[in-house]
C-alpha positions, 0 to 999 in steps of 0.5 A: 555520504550514503546514496542508498535509498532505503525503501520500507515495505510493510510485510504482514499476515494476510497481505495481498501479495501483489500490493506488496510484490508489484511495487517491490519489483519496480522500486528494487530496480531504482538506482541505489535502492535497497528494499526492506520487507519489514515485519515485527520478526523475521519468520515467513509471513503467510500472504493472501495467495497461499505462499509465504514471504520472508521479511528481510528485517524486523521492526527493531533492526530497521534503518531509517526509511527514505520511502515508507510503503504500506500495502493492503489486503484483508490483514489490514483489519488486524493492524488498525488497532495493533499499536506496535505496528502503528507506532513503528509506522509513526516513527518511521514517517517522522523521518521518511522523505515519502509516506506511501500506501497501495490499496487499503493500506491507506486506512492503516496509515490513517489509523496511525494518524498519518493522513489527517488532512491529506488526499489519498487513493484506496481500493474502491471498496474501502475508499469510503472509510478514509474520511473516518481517519481525517483523509480525503478519498480521491477516486484515482489510480495515483494520488500525491499530496505533499510527501504522501503518494498513494495508489488505488487498488492492487494493480494500481500499485505498479502504476504508483511505483513507476510514479514513485520511481520517477520522484526518486530517480527521474523520469528517464530512469522510470521509463527505463525500468518500465521498458525492462519490465515490459509494462504495457498493460492491455487487459482482455476485459474492461471490467477493472472499475465499478463503473466499467463492471456495472452495477449487477457485477459490483452487487455480486462482488459485494455479496461475495465479500459478506462473509469477511466484511463484517469483521473488517468493517467493525475493525475499521469502525473501532479504529476510527473511534479510537 
């Protein structure tokens, strides 16, 4: 009997690379883990950081994942009505031990019908849309609900990955990975949440997104209605 833990990370155009690579770095060190970067084909995929990542497997060649993870990014807007990707997620979720997300990747799980009645985290800016997909938004960095585990925005994906590593291999194994990666965050600024940043900074952030948000939000509305 195989002891390999197959972890499937969805890789897609304009993914927020840290949503993908942060958890992948942690989970790749789980004993017995094999991480798969899955997309429709194996051509390099451009991330939001200006560099490409090469998928390790195409959808058609994926094994059944023990862990399915959907990261976030502005590219999620193109996945919300992408039936090929949504069908792939539904098929993998049916046999996975854990169905997970980081940042606004939870909206993609929602669009696939995989968060109905589940509590979920999301990036603070996009959390408001979870109810449109039948999910219950929770303002926490890590949210567990049955076999769903979700991380909040971007950097929360690293915390999420340690929590998931503990589920997969035990708390001591997760602590050893944390030690190996010297994960001991001490940010120079207390500005990582809307509450800490203050209303004026939040308003400036919202204004900065104005050029891109209408397209993304319209995609969310259409997906929710469908």
